Every structure is written in C-alpha cells, then in structure tokens.
C-alpha positions in Angstrom: 0.0 0.0 -0.1 1.2 3.6 -0.7 2.5 5.4 2.4 1.4 9.0 3.0 3.0 10.8 6.0 0.6 12.0 8.6 2.3 15.4 8.9 1.6 16.1 5.3 -2.0 14.9 5.6 -2.5 17.4 8.4 -1.0 20.3 6.6 -3.3 19.7 3.8 -6.4 19.1 5.9 -5.8 22.5 7.5 -5.5 24.1 4.1 -8.7 22.7 2.6 -12.1 21.7 3.9 -13.3 18.1 3.8 -15.7 19.1 0.9 -12.8 20.7 -1.2 -10.6 17.7 -0.6 -13.6 15.4 -1.8 -14.1 17.5 -4.9 -10.4 17.5 -5.8 -10.0 13.9 -5.4 -13.1 13.1 -7.3 -12.1 15.2 -10.1 -8.6 13.7 -10.3 -9.9 10.2 -10.0 -12.1 10.9 -13.0 -9.2 12.2 -14.9 -7.2 9.1 -14.2 -10.0 6.9 -15.0 -10.0 8.5 -18.4 -6.3 7.5 -18.9 -4.8 10.8 -17.8 -1.0 10.4 -17.0 0.1 9.9 -13.5 1.8 12.8 -11.9 3.4 10.7 -9.1 6.0 8.1 -10.1 4.5 4.7 -9.0 6.0 1.3 -9.4 4.0 -1.6 -11.0 4.1 -3.4 -7.7 2.6 -0.2 -5.8 -0.1 0.0 -8.6 -0.9 -3.7 -8.1 -1.1 -3.2 -4.3 -3.9 -0.6 -4.8 -5.5 -2.6 -7.6 -5.0 0.4 -10.0 -7.7 2.3 -8.1 -7.9 5.7 -9.5 -9.1 7.2 -6.3 -6.2 5.8 -4.3 -3.7 7.0 -6.9 -5.5 10.5 -6.8 -5.4 10.4 -3.0 -1.7 9.7 -3.1 -0.9 12.5 -5.6 -3.1 14.9 -3.6 -1.4 14.3 -0.2 2.0 14.5 -1.9 1.2 18.0 -2.9 1.7 17.2 -6.7 -1.9 18.1 -8.0 -1.9 21.4 -9.9 -5.5 21.8 -8.7 -6.4 25.0 -6.8 -9.6 26.2 -4.9 -11.1 29.7 -5.4 -12.8 31.0 -2.3 -14.8 34.1 -3.3 -15.6 36.6 -0.5 -19.4 36.5 0.5 -21.3 39.3 -1.3 -22.9 40.5 1.9 -19.4 40.9 3.5 -18.3 43.2 0.5 -21.5 45.3 0.8 -20.9 45.8 4.4 -17.3 46.7 3.9 -18.3 49.2 1.2 -21.0 50.7 3.4 -18.5 51.2 6.2 -16.1 52.9 4.0 -18.9 55.2 2.6 -20.0 55.9 6.1 -16.4 56.8 7.2 -16.0 59.1 4.3 -19.3 60.8 5.2 -18.2 61.1 8.8 -14.8 62.5 7.7 -16.5 65.0 5.5 -18.9 66.1 8.3 -15.9 66.7 10.5 -14.1 68.8 8.0 -17.1 70.9 7.5 -17.4 71.4 11.2 -13.9 72.4 11.4 -14.2 74.8 8.6 -17.3 76.3 10.2 -15.4 76.7 13.4 -12.5 78.4 11.6 -14.9 80.8 10.0 -16.5 81.7 13.3 -13.1 82.2 14.9 -12.1 84.5 12.0 -15.3 86.4 12.4 -15.0 86.7 16.2 -11.3 87.9 15.7 -12.4 90.6 13.1 -15.2 91.7 15.3 -12.9 92.0 18.2 -10.3 93.9 16.3 -12.9 96.3 14.9 -14.2 96.8 18.4 -10.8 97.6 19.8 -10.1 100.0 16.9 -13.3 101.8 17.6 -12.7 102.1 21.3 -9.3 103.7 20.9 -8.7 107.2 20.2 -8.4 107.7 16.4 -6.2 110.3 14.7 -7.6 112.1 11.9 -5.9 111.2 8.7 -3.6 113.8 7.1 -5.2 115.7 4.2 -3.0 117.4 1.5 -4.6 120.8 2.6 -3.3 120.2 6.2 0.2 119.8 4.9 0.1 122.9 3.0 -1.0 124.7 6.2 2.0 123.2 8.1 4.3 124.4 5.4 3.0 127.9 5.4 3.3 128.2 9.3 6.9 126.9 9.2 7.8 129.4 6.5 6.3 132.3 8.5 8.2 131.3 11.6 11.4 131.3 9.9 
C-alpha cells in the first residue's frame, strides 16, 4: 500500500475543507479513469497493491502535493457590501468633521475681526492727514522762519 505521511496529511487538511478535498480527489480520480497520465511516480508493484484504483492514486498524488488543482474561495457578497457601506459611512463622517472644522475656523475669524474692529473703535483715532493740512503746516513753518 502507498505510504502517506501523517504530517503532510494534517498540513493539507488545514489548508482545505473536507468538501474541497472530496471534490479535488473526485475530479482527479475521474481524470485518471479516463487515462490521464500519473503525476506521481508509481512502481508496477505499488499499482498492483492498490488494484489500479484511480481514487487511491488521486489520494496519493493529492497528499504528496503534486496536483496542480487550486480552490477559489470568493468573498461573500454581503461581506463586501458591508465593507463598502462602512467605508462610505467613514467618508461621510470625515466630510462632516471637515465641514465642522471649517465652520469653526470661519466663526473664529469672524470673532477675531469683530474683536479687532471693536478695539479700533474704542481707541482714540487720529484724523488722517489731508493734503490741505500739509500745505498749512508748510506755510506756518515758513512764517516762523
């Protein structure tokens, strides 16, 4: 009988579910029963021990890690939708937070401007010099000299 190490069996059983293993072995056994070439090197004596059983040959090849068969495991559609909803919710929250910060900055700016305007109004203001005033200053200095 063909010898398969228990360590290899355990590694493969951790990798695949029992349903996936059954499907892979069934598919490979069908291929072998339709005269597909062996992927593992088996002596005539080993083949006679297992009575040329395609399932046993497929099992040996599978547990040796020789089979080029893979399993695709698609993500559940509900999981993807939930992930997309969560990312959309996060984006909306971030947008709201940014808008709130922008509003706060606008309020701070308006408060600052109002405070400055009030300070300016409360202080004594000097009149702005007009060109006529400068002419008067020049005339008075000329008279004094």
